[in-house]
KOLMAR-885071 format. One record per residue (C-alpha): residue number from 1; residue in three letters; y, x, z. Coordinates in nm, 3 decimals, always signed. Layout:
BEGIN
  resi  resn       c2       c1       c3
   NUM   ALA        Y        X        Z
...
REM end
This chain:
BEGIN
  resi  resn       c2       c1       c3
     1   MET   +1.162   +2.251   +4.362
     2   GLU   +1.539   +2.239   +4.360
     3   ASP   +1.744   +1.945   +4.233
     4   TRP   +2.106   +2.030   +4.154
     5   GLU   +2.382   +1.774   +4.196
     6   ALA   +2.573   +1.733   +3.871
     7   ASP   +2.946   +1.788   +3.843
     8   PRO   +3.140   +1.472   +3.756
     9   PRO   +3.177   +1.426   +3.378
    10   GLN   +3.502   +1.553   +3.233
    11   GLY   +3.645   +1.408   +2.907
    12   GLY   +3.420   +1.353   +2.609
    13   LYS   +3.459   +0.977   +2.622
    14   THR   +3.245   +0.923   +2.314
    15   ARG   +2.949   +1.094   +2.486
    16   MET   +2.981   +0.939   +2.831
    17   SER   +2.678   +0.716   +2.775
    18   ALA   +2.445   +1.002   +2.679
    19   SER   +2.216   +1.126   +2.955
    20   ILE   +2.046   +1.468   +2.945
    21   LEU   +1.761   +1.603   +3.156
    22   ILE   +1.720   +1.981   +3.192
    23   ILE   +1.387   +2.132   +3.302
    24   ASP   +1.406   +2.509   +3.353
    25   ASP   +1.244   +2.718   +3.625
    26   GLU   +1.538   +2.962   +3.611
    27   ILE   +1.779   +2.809   +3.862
    28   LYS   +2.085   +2.998   +3.736
    29   MET   +2.015   +2.892   +3.379
    30   GLY   +1.978   +2.529   +3.481
    31   LYS   +2.300   +2.530   +3.678
    32   ALA   +2.492   +2.692   +3.394
    33   LEU   +2.363   +2.441   +3.139
    34   ARG   +2.438   +2.151   +3.372
    35   HIS   +2.795   +2.271   +3.424
    36   VAL   +2.863   +2.324   +3.051
    37   LEU   +2.721   +1.987   +2.946
    38   THR   +2.886   +1.795   +3.229
    39   GLN   +3.222   +1.940   +3.127
    40   ALA   +3.144   +1.826   +2.772
    41   GLY   +3.116   +1.467   +2.896
    42   TYR   +2.742   +1.413   +2.935
    43   HIS   +2.554   +1.279   +3.236
    44   VAL   +2.323   +1.562   +3.337
    45   ASP   +2.019   +1.594   +3.566
    46   ALA   +1.863   +1.938   +3.614
    47   VAL   +1.544   +2.040   +3.794
    48   ASP   +1.341   +2.361   +3.818
    49   ASP   +0.995   +2.202   +3.849
    50   PRO   +0.820   +2.052   +3.542
    51   GLN   +0.634   +1.778   +3.732
    52   ALA   +0.949   +1.675   +3.918
    53   GLY   +1.126   +1.658   +3.581
    54   LEU   +0.859   +1.427   +3.439
    55   ASP   +0.880   +1.207   +3.749
    56   LEU   +1.256   +1.184   +3.706
    57   LEU   +1.211   +1.100   +3.337
    58   ALA   +0.986   +0.811   +3.434
    59   GLN   +1.239   +0.679   +3.688
    60   LYS   +1.560   +0.712   +3.489
    61   ARG   +1.662   +0.668   +3.124
    62   HIS   +1.748   +0.992   +2.945
    63   ASP   +1.852   +1.034   +2.582
    64   LEU   +1.763   +1.402   +2.556
    65   LEU   +1.534   +1.651   +2.729
    66   LEU   +1.617   +2.024   +2.732
    67   CYS   +1.299   +2.205   +2.836
    68   ASP   +1.212   +2.572   +2.880
    69   LEU   +0.897   +2.683   +2.698
    70   LYS   +0.756   +2.937   +2.950
    71   MET   +0.729   +2.801   +3.304
    72   PRO   +0.473   +2.860   +3.582
    73   GLY   +0.214   +2.591   +3.634
    74   MET   +0.299   +2.357   +3.347
    75   GLY   +0.430   +2.500   +3.019
    76   GLY   +0.701   +2.347   +2.806
    77   LEU   +0.459   +2.226   +2.537
    78   ASP   +0.264   +2.031   +2.798
    79   VAL   +0.590   +1.880   +2.926
    80   LEU   +0.676   +1.788   +2.567
    81   VAL   +0.347   +1.603   +2.513
    82   ARG   +0.361   +1.422   +2.849
    83   SER   +0.726   +1.323   +2.797
    84   ARG   +0.619   +1.143   +2.479
    85   ASP   +0.379   +0.932   +2.682
    86   ILE   +0.657   +0.838   +2.924
    87   HIS   +0.937   +0.770   +2.671
    88   PRO   +0.831   +0.802   +2.304
    89   ASP   +1.191   +0.782   +2.182
    90   VAL   +1.338   +1.064   +2.393
    91   ASN   +1.442   +1.366   +2.186
    92   VAL   +1.327   +1.706   +2.310
    93   ILE   +1.485   +2.046   +2.246
    94   MET   +1.275   +2.345   +2.353
    95   MET   +1.435   +2.664   +2.489
    96   THR   +1.262   +3.001   +2.481
    97   ALA   +1.329   +3.370   +2.512
    98   TYR   +0.995   +3.445   +2.344
    99   ALA   +1.061   +3.307   +1.997
   100   SER   +0.800   +3.329   +1.725
   101   ALA   +0.715   +3.132   +1.415
   102   GLU   +0.396   +3.009   +1.582
   103   THR   +0.570   +2.867   +1.889
   104   ALA   +0.840   +2.705   +1.677
   105   VAL   +0.587   +2.541   +1.446
   106   GLU   +0.375   +2.423   +1.740
   107   SER   +0.680   +2.273   +1.911
   108   MET   +0.778   +2.082   +1.601
   109   LYS   +0.420   +1.962   +1.545
   110   ARG   +0.411   +1.817   +1.895
   111   GLY   +0.732   +1.624   +1.835
   112   ALA   +1.021   +1.850   +1.941
   113   TYR   +1.349   +1.781   +1.764
   114   ASP   +1.440   +2.153   +1.752
   115   TYR   +1.435   +2.471   +1.960
   116   LEU   +1.689   +2.723   +2.088
   117   ILE   +1.633   +3.096   +2.131
   118   LYS   +1.775   +3.245   +2.451
   119   PRO   +2.039   +3.369   +2.484
   120   PHE   +2.239   +3.112   +2.288
   121   SER   +2.608   +3.029   +2.282
   122   THR   +2.753   +2.712   +2.433
   123   ASP   +2.889   +2.613   +2.090
   124   GLU   +2.542   +2.644   +1.939
   125   LEU   +2.401   +2.429   +2.219
   126   LYS   +2.669   +2.159   +2.187
   127   ILE   +2.636   +2.135   +1.809
   128   LEU   +2.258   +2.100   +1.828
   129   ILE   +2.282   +1.834   +2.100
   130   GLU   +2.541   +1.632   +1.905
   131   ARG   +2.323   +1.643   +1.594
   132   CYS   +2.017   +1.545   +1.795
   133   LEU   +2.192   +1.247   +1.959
   134   ASP   +2.339   +1.134   +1.628
   135   THR   +1.989   +1.135   +1.477
   136   ARG   +1.855   +0.934   +1.770
   137   LYS   +2.134   +0.679   +1.740
   138   LEU   +2.071   +0.640   +1.367
   139   ARG   +1.698   +0.596   +1.430
   140   GLN   +1.767   +0.325   +1.688
   141   GLU   +2.010   +0.144   +1.456
   142   ASN   +1.756   +0.153   +1.172
   143   ALA   +1.485   +0.020   +1.402
   144   ALA   +1.714   -0.264   +1.514
   145   LEU   +1.802   -0.342   +1.152
   146   ARG   +1.434   -0.349   +1.052
   147   GLU   +1.361   -0.586   +1.339
   148   GLN   +1.645   -0.816   +1.233
   149   LEU   +1.529   -0.812   +0.873
   150   GLN   +1.169   -0.884   +0.966
   151   GLU   +1.286   -1.180   +1.174
   152   LYS   +1.544   -1.322   +0.934
   153   VAL   +1.478   -1.232   +0.572
   154   LEU   +1.155   -1.426   +0.557
   155   PRO   +1.246   -1.712   +0.547
   156   GLY   +1.608   -1.702   +0.668
   157   ASP   +1.770   -1.613   +0.335
   158   ILE   +1.541   -1.817   +0.110
   159   VAL   +1.547   -2.196   +0.080
   160   ALA   +1.198   -2.341   +0.119
   161   ALA   +1.219   -2.717   +0.172
   162   SER   +0.946   -2.788   -0.085
   163   GLU   +0.576   -2.739   -0.023
   164   ALA   +0.551   -2.513   -0.329
   165   MET   +0.823   -2.278   -0.204
   166   ARG   +0.688   -2.277   +0.152
   167   ALA   +0.349   -2.168   +0.019
   168   ALA   +0.505   -1.886   -0.185
   169   LEU   +0.710   -1.776   +0.114
   170   GLU   +0.411   -1.771   +0.348
   171   ARG   +0.223   -1.556   +0.098
   172   ALA   +0.521   -1.323   +0.072
   173   ARG   +0.545   -1.296   +0.451
   174   LYS   +0.181   -1.189   +0.476
   175   VAL   +0.194   -0.934   +0.196
   176   ALA   +0.522   -0.782   +0.319
   177   ARG   +0.342   -0.608   +0.606
   178   SER   +0.095   -0.439   +0.370
   179   GLU   +0.120   -0.173   +0.100
   180   ALA   -0.035   -0.397   -0.165
   181   THR   +0.113   -0.424   -0.514
   182   VAL   +0.265   -0.768   -0.577
   183   LEU   +0.305   -0.959   -0.904
   184   ILE   +0.564   -1.239   -0.887
   185   ALA   +0.540   -1.490   -1.170
   186   GLY   +0.782   -1.765   -1.260
   187   GLU   +1.040   -1.879   -1.512
   188   SER   +1.369   -1.694   -1.551
   189   GLY   +1.618   -1.780   -1.278
   190   THR   +1.365   -1.900   -1.020
   191   GLY   +1.449   -1.623   -0.773
   192   LYS   +1.182   -1.359   -0.836
   193   GLU   +1.415   -1.068   -0.761
   194   VAL   +1.540   -1.236   -0.442
   195   LEU   +1.183   -1.276   -0.320
   196   ALA   +1.101   -0.915   -0.412
   197   GLY   +1.400   -0.797   -0.210
   198   ALA   +1.289   -1.007   +0.085
   199   ILE   +0.938   -0.858   +0.071
   200   HIS   +1.081   -0.505   +0.069
   201   ALA   +1.326   -0.581   +0.349
   202   ALA   +1.048   -0.719   +0.570
   203   SER   +0.814   -0.427   +0.497
   204   PRO   +0.773   -0.093   +0.680
   205   ARG   +0.949   +0.069   +0.382
   206   ASN   +1.281   -0.106   +0.441
   207   GLY   +1.443   +0.214   +0.563
   208   ARG   +1.409   +0.352   +0.208
   209   PRO   +1.562   +0.208   -0.111
   210   MET   +1.426   -0.060   -0.340
   211   VAL   +1.520   +0.039   -0.695
   212   THR   +1.521   -0.226   -0.966
   213   VAL   +1.477   -0.195   -1.340
   214   ASN   +1.475   -0.474   -1.597
   215   CYS   +1.200   -0.366   -1.835
   216   GLY   +1.316   -0.609   -2.102
   217   ALA   +1.676   -0.486   -2.111
   218   LEU   +1.613   -0.129   -2.234
   219   PRO   +1.450   +0.015   -2.547
   220   GLU   +1.124   +0.204   -2.490
   221   SER   +1.275   +0.555   -2.508
   222   LEU   +1.547   +0.481   -2.254
   223   LEU   +1.314   +0.286   -2.027
   224   GLU   +1.072   +0.579   -2.008
   225   SER   +1.354   +0.812   -1.906
   226   GLU   +1.486   +0.555   -1.661
   227   LEU   +1.150   +0.523   -1.489
   228   PHE   +1.026   +0.882   -1.494
   229   GLY   +1.337   +1.098   -1.552
   230   HIS   +1.371   +1.374   -1.809
   231   ARG   +1.429   +1.746   -1.851
   232   GLN   +1.739   +1.888   -2.013
   233   GLY   +1.698   +1.892   -2.391
   234   ALA   +1.401   +1.651   -2.390
   235   PHE   +1.582   +1.437   -2.647
   236   THR   +1.925   +1.403   -2.805
   237   GLY   +2.176   +1.332   -2.532
   238   ALA   +1.964   +1.478   -2.250
   239   VAL   +2.232   +1.728   -2.146
   240   ALA   +2.094   +1.778   -1.794
   241   ASP   +1.785   +1.718   -1.584
   242   ARG   +1.765   +1.363   -1.452
   243   MET   +1.562   +1.210   -1.171
   244   GLY   +1.378   +0.890   -1.259
   245   LEU   +1.365   +0.572   -1.053
   246   PHE   +1.012   +0.639   -0.930
   247   GLU   +1.125   +0.972   -0.791
   248   ALA   +1.439   +0.819   -0.639
   249   ALA   +1.230   +0.549   -0.470
   250   ASP   +0.989   +0.789   -0.299
   251   LYS   +0.868   +0.627   +0.028
   252   GLY   +1.039   +0.306   -0.088
   253   THR   +0.980   +0.028   -0.342
   254   VAL   +1.014   -0.001   -0.720
   255   PHE   +1.080   -0.350   -0.854
   256   LEU   +0.981   -0.383   -1.221
   257   ASP   +1.134   -0.703   -1.358
   258   GLU   +0.997   -0.855   -1.681
   259   ILE   +0.697   -0.621   -1.672
   260   GLY   +0.543   -0.801   -1.970
   261   GLU   +0.804   -0.643   -2.198
   262   ILE   +0.686   -0.281   -2.167
   263   SER   +0.519   -0.109   -2.464
   264   PRO   +0.150   -0.006   -2.475
   265   ALA   +0.246   +0.362   -2.433
   266   LEU   +0.450   +0.290   -2.120
   267   GLN   +0.168   +0.072   -1.989
   268   VAL   -0.055   +0.382   -1.989
   269   ARG   +0.200   +0.590   -1.798
   270   LEU   +0.263   +0.314   -1.547
   271   LEU   -0.111   +0.274   -1.490
   272   ARG   -0.137   +0.642   -1.397
   273   VAL   +0.143   +0.609   -1.141
   274   LEU   -0.025   +0.309   -0.983
   275   GLN   -0.361   +0.487   -0.972
   276   SER   -0.256   +0.833   -0.855
   277   GLY   +0.115   +0.828   -0.768
   278   GLN   +0.167   +1.107   -1.023
   279   PHE   +0.375   +1.140   -1.340
   280   GLN   +0.576   +1.390   -1.546
   281   ARG   +0.937   +1.369   -1.644
   282   VAL   +1.000   +1.325   -2.017
   283   GLY   +0.988   +1.670   -2.176
   284   ASP   +0.832   +1.838   -1.872
   285   SER   +0.474   +1.941   -1.792
   286   ALA   +0.519   +1.969   -1.416
   287   THR   +0.349   +1.689   -1.218
   288   ILE   +0.555   +1.498   -0.965
   289   GLU   +0.383   +1.304   -0.688
   290   VAL   +0.551   +1.009   -0.516
   291   ASP   +0.467   +0.745   -0.260
   292   VAL   +0.606   +0.414   -0.384
   293   ARG   +0.517   +0.051   -0.358
   294   VAL   +0.541   -0.149   -0.680
   295   ILE   +0.652   -0.510   -0.697
   296   ALA   +0.649   -0.649   -1.050
   297   ALA   +0.779   -0.977   -1.190
   298   THR   +0.725   -1.163   -1.514
   299   ASN   +0.818   -1.490   -1.682
   300   ALA   +0.532   -1.443   -1.927
   301   ASP   +0.166   -1.531   -1.877
   302   LEU   +0.014   -1.183   -1.844
   303   GLY   -0.336   -1.330   -1.843
   304   GLU   -0.278   -1.477   -2.188
   305   MET   -0.120   -1.149   -2.302
   306   VAL   -0.436   -0.965   -2.191
   307   LYS   -0.650   -1.206   -2.396
   308   ALA   -0.425   -1.149   -2.697
   309   GLY   -0.455   -0.771   -2.659
   310   ARG   -0.085   -0.723   -2.585
   311   PHE   -0.125   -0.612   -2.223
   312   ARG   -0.380   -0.371   -2.077
   313   THR   -0.653   -0.533   -1.871
   314   ASP   -0.671   -0.242   -1.622
   315   LEU   -0.293   -0.245   -1.568
   316   PHE   -0.296   -0.622   -1.520
   317   TYR   -0.548   -0.597   -1.238
   318   ARG   -0.360   -0.306   -1.082
   319   LEU   -0.044   -0.519   -1.074
   320   ASN   -0.207   -0.850   -0.985
   321   VAL   -0.339   -0.743   -0.644
   322   VAL   -0.142   -1.018   -0.468
   323   PRO   +0.002   -1.273   -0.712
   324   ILE   +0.286   -1.503   -0.603
   325   TYR   +0.401   -1.791   -0.818
   326   ILE   +0.750   -1.939   -0.787
   327   ALA   +0.760   -2.289   -0.930
   328   PRO   +1.054   -2.393   -1.151
   329   LEU   +1.324   -2.596   -0.982
   330   ARG   +1.223   -2.917   -1.163
   331   GLU   +0.887   -2.896   -0.979
   332   ARG   +1.043   -2.848   -0.635
   333   ARG   +1.332   -3.091   -0.631
   334   GLU   +1.331   -3.098   -0.251
   335   ASP   +1.493   -2.754   -0.263
   336   ILE   +1.790   -2.869   -0.472
   337   ALA   +2.001   -3.030   -0.198
   338   PRO   +1.967   -2.739   +0.052
   339   LEU   +2.032   -2.491   -0.229
   340   ILE   +2.351   -2.679   -0.315
   341   GLU   +2.466   -2.646   +0.047
   342   ARG   +2.383   -2.275   +0.042
   343   PHE   +2.582   -2.218   -0.275
   344   ILE   +2.879   -2.423   -0.152
   345   ASN   +2.899   -2.201   +0.156
   346   ARG   +2.871   -1.892   -0.059
   347   HIS   +3.138   -1.977   -0.314
   348   ARG   +3.400   -2.159   -0.112
   349   GLY   +3.500   -1.839   +0.074
   350   GLY   +3.789   -1.917   +0.303
   351   GLY   +3.873   -2.237   +0.120
   352   CYS   +3.849   -2.594   +0.243
   353   GLU   +3.526   -2.777   +0.318
   354   ARG   +3.360   -2.905   +0.003
   355   ARG   +3.082   -3.154   -0.058
   356   PHE   +2.945   -3.343   -0.354
   357   ARG   +2.961   -3.718   -0.389
   358   PRO   +2.621   -3.896   -0.372
   359   GLU   +2.621   -3.968   -0.745
   360   ALA   +2.674   -3.599   -0.821
   361   ILE   +2.389   -3.504   -0.588
   362   ALA   +2.166   -3.766   -0.757
   363   CYS   +2.254   -3.623   -1.097
   364   MET   +2.170   -3.268   -0.989
   365   GLU   +1.847   -3.373   -0.816
   366   ASN   +1.722   -3.538   -1.136
   367   TYR   +1.838   -3.278   -1.385
   368   ASP   +1.557   -3.050   -1.509
   369   TRP   +1.750   -2.719   -1.467
   370   PRO   +1.615   -2.508   -1.755
   371   GLY   +1.800   -2.213   -1.603
   372   ASN   +1.652   -2.289   -1.260
   373   VAL   +1.822   -2.165   -0.941
   374   ARG   +2.058   -1.938   -1.132
   375   GLU   +2.188   -2.235   -1.334
   376   LEU   +2.230   -2.444   -1.019
   377   ASP   +2.429   -2.164   -0.855
   378   ASN   +2.658   -2.146   -1.157
   379   ALA   +2.700   -2.525   -1.162
   380   VAL   +2.810   -2.533   -0.799
   381   GLU   +3.059   -2.250   -0.854
   382   HIS   +3.188   -2.429   -1.168
   383   ALA   +3.247   -2.747   -0.966
   384   ILE   +3.426   -2.566   -0.682
   385   VAL   +3.660   -2.389   -0.923
   386   LEU   +3.756   -2.712   -1.103
   387   SER   +3.774   -2.946   -0.803
   388   GLU   +4.111   -3.022   -0.644
   389   GLY   +3.989   -3.179   -0.322
   390   PRO   +3.705   -3.170   -0.073
   391   LEU   +3.495   -3.432   -0.257
   392   MET   +3.336   -3.320   -0.585
   393   GLY   +3.212   -3.574   -0.834
   394   ILE   +3.030   -3.570   -1.164
   395   ASP   +3.357   -3.501   -1.347
   396   VAL   +3.369   -3.138   -1.222
   397   LEU   +3.008   -3.056   -1.315
   398   PRO   +2.928   -2.853   -1.629
   399   THR   +2.902   -3.041   -1.959
   400   PRO   +2.517   -3.062   -1.973
   401   LEU   +2.514   -3.229   -1.632
   402   ARG   +2.795   -3.472   -1.720
   403   LEU   +2.605   -3.577   -2.032
   404   PHE   +2.288   -3.615   -1.829
   405   ALA   +2.475   -3.828   -1.572
   406   GLY   +2.587   -4.062   -1.851
   407   HIS   +2.226   -4.099   -1.957
   408   LEU   +2.127   -4.185   -1.600
   409   ALA   +2.396   -4.451   -1.579
   410   ASP   +2.282   -4.607   -1.909
   411   ASP   +1.917   -4.623   -1.817
   412   GLY   +1.795   -4.625   -1.458
   413   ARG   +1.444   -4.553   -1.584
   414   ALA   +1.557   -4.199   -1.665
   415   LEU   +1.561   -4.140   -1.291
   416   LEU   +1.182   -4.150   -1.277
   417   HIS   +0.964   -3.843   -1.295
   418   GLU   +0.607   -3.758   -1.204
   419   LYS   +0.492   -3.743   -0.841
   420   MET   +0.791   -3.942   -0.714
   421   THR   +0.741   -4.152   -0.401
   422   LEU   +0.838   -4.518   -0.385
   423   ALA   +1.127   -4.426   -0.152
   424   GLU   +1.257   -4.171   -0.405
   425   ILE   +1.239   -4.424   -0.687
   426   GLU   +1.431   -4.678   -0.477
   427   LYS   +1.693   -4.421   -0.380
   428   ARG   +1.757   -4.318   -0.740
   429   ALA   +1.768   -4.677   -0.864
   430   ILE   +2.033   -4.760   -0.601
   431   LEU   +2.241   -4.454   -0.691
   432   ALA   +2.220   -4.543   -1.061
   433   ALA   +2.345   -4.894   -0.990
   434   MET   +2.626   -4.764   -0.768
   435   THR   +2.729   -4.520   -1.040
   436   ARG   +2.730   -4.791   -1.312
   437   THR   +2.948   -5.021   -1.098
   438   ASN   +3.186   -4.750   -0.979
   439   HIS   +3.053   -4.791   -0.624
   440   ASN   +3.111   -5.166   -0.608
   441   MET   +2.841   -5.279   -0.367
   442   THR   +2.863   -5.647   -0.460
   443   ARG   +2.813   -5.584   -0.831
   444   ALA   +2.545   -5.317   -0.766
   445   ALA   +2.355   -5.566   -0.546
   446   GLU   +2.371   -5.823   -0.826
   447   GLN   +2.230   -5.574   -1.077
   448   LEU   +1.950   -5.479   -0.839
   449   GLY   +1.868   -5.841   -0.760
   450   VAL   +1.927   -5.813   -0.384
   451   THR   +2.191   -5.936   -0.142
   452   ARG   +2.489   -5.719   -0.058
   453   ARG   +2.362   -5.698   +0.301
   454   THR   +2.020   -5.574   +0.184
   455   LEU   +2.186   -5.313   -0.034
   456   GLY   +2.395   -5.193   +0.261
   457   TYR   +2.080   -5.162   +0.471
   458   ARG   +1.904   -4.963   +0.196
   459   LEU   +2.204   -4.733   +0.151
   460   ARG   +2.204   -4.656   +0.524
   461   LYS   +1.829   -4.606   +0.524
   462   HIS   +1.855   -4.338   +0.256
   463   GLY   +2.163   -4.178   +0.413
   464   LEU   +2.383   -4.274   +0.118
   465   TYR   +2.624   -4.522   +0.277
   466   ARG   +2.995   -4.432   +0.283
   467   LYS   +3.262   -4.637   +0.462
   468   ASP   +3.522   -4.582   +0.190
   469   TRP   +3.308   -4.787   -0.052
   470   ASN   +3.404   -5.103   +0.141
   471   ARG   +3.772   -5.012   +0.117
   472   ARG   +3.743   -4.947   -0.258
   473   GLU   +3.567   -5.280   -0.309
   474   GLU   +3.839   -5.463   -0.115
   475   GLU   +4.109   -5.295   -0.321
   476   ALA   +3.925   -5.385   -0.641
   477   ALA   +3.894   -5.749   -0.524
   478   GLU   +4.267   -5.762   -0.437
   479   GLU   +4.355   -5.630   -0.783
   480   GLU   +4.129   -5.894   -0.941
   481   VAL   +4.293   -6.172   -0.735
   482   GLY   +4.637   -6.045   -0.834
   483   GLU   +4.545   -6.051   -1.200
   484   ASN   +4.418   -6.411   -1.169
   485   GLU   +4.741   -6.521   -0.999
   486   ASP   +4.945   -6.365   -1.279
   487   GLU   +4.750   -6.567   -1.527
REM end
């Protein structure tokens, strides 16, 4: 065995980190390749013995292996297989002077990136190596991205302070690793599409696209074409062939929002795709086969629709493999405050720090949010746009919330709702009194029937106390004294 010392790398600064191992029993060939690639800027090791090459591969990191196919003792295909055991991510390019379709196919089956037929030009070699290394880099970046997504998307990008949301998130985390069809149910605006995106991003399919279609936003004829594509001339306006979303999402995920809106005819076609992965484009008889995962969402009760005969039973059970329910915001009020913080950070951009006054937070925590998370997001953005300082009060909230705040101030009992703890009731009663008295602690304590000192203790206990309330009260008292003196 002969081990040739590599020439020092010359130029090629962008390739300086790439390391190549050459295994070729022809010494002259190995030396020539080493010289060409070193001059191109690569780090190169070259040996003429297959076993010595494998030993070197085990000792030292290499990005690419150039291996001759026909060698005495151990052939190139055996080296290829054994190199995979040592470093599964190393790319291998086979070299041979005895090219045939059989050897090429066998090399590719065993994991070779490509093969070169001797003699080959240096330009051909360099181009193939650059392409091979670019592919390897992209594969590594995708793997790193998948790892980050699997670590962060569930639950990093979803607020789950409430027990209801934590349960939904845990279910989503488990199903993300599988290929199971998922049906996400919940009112409009609860975050069904966000959760579907998180499931896809944390799944093995995250390297492929997730395509989304709102089944309730398109008429039946257009929705069918959108999902399955069409042939030229299939209908008026079909001026060219078009690929459907199922075809575009091959190896990825299709998210069908508002699935309860699809017609009976489309339900039949969708059932076939779920059962067999096959469909035809509109106006075409050719069968297309795809590998897609389906995540569906609905704000309707599909079970009741099945009983009423408006949704197919077989399709319902195909979709409802793993159901996930997202509760409306009024049933998970613990999520409201952290969601507000999330939306403040999102909408403020490079602007100043913003935060809501306690009375505004109390108003938003008690409001029923018919539009759910989407409405809360809009309310926070509305407040940031209209506010002129870092503190945002009720006055910059949307009209429905301002009216609701007035109702809270008029009647503290409006603060109560089912399943509230005693501490929550106390907190809301205190905030209502503080709002009615314009944050005058003395008057609020009188209304609540406690001493000012007790009220201060309760405010601190609930994390509501603010030092500027004392200053405001002193100023109000000074104004009152001044008015009495004038009289």
